[in-house]
N, C-alpha and C positions, 0 to 999 in steps of 0.2 A: 278221772283222768287219767290215772297214773294204767289204768286198767284198759285205757286204748276204747271209754266209752265218748262218740260218736258228738252223742248230744252232753256231751261235759266239759266237750269241748269246743263246743258251738257256742255252748251259752263264755265261756273265757272269754272266744272273741267277741262276739257281742259287748261285753262288760270294758273290755281295755283295748278291740284296736283304736278305740280314738284317744286311749293316750299314748300309744304306742304312735301312730302317725304325728303327734300333735311333737312328741321329741325330737321323731325325725328332721322335720319341718328344719325345726329349731339348732338339732346340727348340720343340718343340709346347706338350709337355706333354699330347699327348691322341692316343691310340693310330689312335681311325679320322683324326683328317687325316694322322697315319704312312700310314697304308696307301695318301690319296690322294695322297700326296706319291712312294710308291716308284712308284706307279700312272704318272705325271705326269714321273718323273727316266728311267724306265727307257722311256719312251718320247722326249722327247725326246733322250735318252741316242742313241737306232739315231738321230732325225732330224740328229744329232751324231758321226752313224760315222766317214765318210771325214775329222774332222778327225783324228783316233787318230791321235796316230806311230807310225810304224812299228819294233819292237825294243820297243815301254811293258811294265818286264817288271807293272807294277802298274799297273793301273785302277782303282782305287782311290778314292787322290784325286781326280783325274778325273771320277768317279760323286757322290764327295761335294762337289765344288765345282759338281756340276750340281742337287742336292738340294737344296744353303743356297740360289741365284738360286730352286728352286724354293719352299721356305719362305718365300721372304720375298713372293714374286708372290702364294702360297695368302692369308699373313699379310692383304695390304691387299686384294685380294677380299673376303676375311673381315668385315676395317674396313669396304669401303663394307654390301658385305650387313648388316652390322649396325647400320650405320647406318639402313640404310630399312626396316629391321626396327622399331624407335621412332617410327616412325613410324605405323605399323597395332596396330591394340589387340593386350595380347595373350592368348590366352585360357587357359579355366584349368589351371592347371598337374596335371600328370599325374605321379608319381615313378617314375623307372623305380629300382627298387631295385635290378637287374641290372647293371646298368653299376656303382651306389653297391660293390655287395659285391664288383664285379672288381677295380674301384679299388683298395679296401682291400687284399685280398690279392695288389694288386701290388707295390705302392707302400710302402716304409714311410713313418714320419713325418718321417720326416730328411730321405731322398731326394726326399717332397713341395716338402718345407720348400726343398731345396736350387731344387728344379725354381719355385717359386714366383719365389726370389731369380732364380733364371736369369736366368728374363722382365724383371725389374725393368733388367738392365745394359742400356750400347748396343746394338744392335745390330750393331754391328763387334763390339767388347770379349766378347760373346756367344757370336757364330762364332768368334773365333778360340780361346775357352774352347772351346768344344767340339769344335772339330778339331784342337786339339792335347793337352786332358788328359781327354778321353774317348774319342776316336776313334784320340790316338798317335800323329796324322802327328806330324813335325817342323817346326820353324817354316821352313823355305824352300817342304817340301811347300804348307803349309800354304795359304802368300803360292801356291803358283802356285794352288791351287783356287781361293782367291777373291780373282786375281789385281791382287792390292797388292805392297807391297815386303816386305821381309822385315825390318826395322826397322820398320813397323808395326804387322805382329802379333808384335811382342814387345813393342812398350809397351803394346799392346794386349790383350794376356795381361795382363800384369803388372797394370794397372788393373785386370783383369777379377778377378785371383786377390787380391787387397786389399778390392774392395768388395762379392765376393759371401762369400766369410767373414762381413762384420761381417752385410750381407743376411738370409742362411742363419738369424746366433742371434739377428735378429731375426723372421723369420717362423718357428722353432721356437717360442720364448716367446710370439708370441704364438696358435699355436694349441694350447700346455699352457695356458692363461690362458683360453681360450675353450674346451677341453674339462671342465677345473675346472669352470668357469660352469656346461654343460650336468650336469656331474653334480649340483652342486649343486640345481639346478633340477627332481628327475628327483622328480614324484610316489610319497608314500607307496604303498603295494597299498592297494588298494580295498577298504574295510568294514573298515583299522584305519587310527587316527592314528597321531600317532607318541608319543603319551601314550597308549594304547589300554594295553602290553603293564603301565604301570608300574597304572595306574589298574584294573585286575586284577590287579597282583600283592598290590596293598591293600589290593584290598576279598576275598581271598582267608580271612584270617586268621580276620576279623569276620563272614564269613558257618559259618566253623567254630563259633567261638560261639555261634551262636544253634541252630547245630543243637544244641553242647551242650548248652546250657540245656533 
């Protein structure tokens, strides 16, 4: 691959694209953004292919490190883009029901809460947790991927574990409260008020008595 062999690079993509995509989804919480990150990661990997050391058994940590850097740049670009959009009058909203259905099918309520909580961690804590816990890298490998000391990864991971459990519980509790509030505000079926059945039941004996007379 270091020599620019397209077949070798294609094999690298086939073996690791799903891993990079999963990592990007967990970092951003958005599958569309994750698709872009995968493309940018492998473009950057091709550009930096000569930096790969001969004899490396696994290129997964190297690719995950590139993906993490790409995610940082993508997040900064998204924030600049969002700041520009704030100054533009918003168009009339058009709901995308397909995206909503896909999201609900793909994520459980607890996973969605965990992803929201993960995005509230500091960037270093979030990166350490994602690489070590969800991607299964050891502290030394994660440190090499992020370009920091092993002790830094371990301390960030420890803080992330403590904060994430608390934040996830808070997010899950808020989501459950919102769901219950929405359920309580659902309107009654058209043509039927909440008390209509009771009124009908009470009027039946009276009607029967009038017919008997």
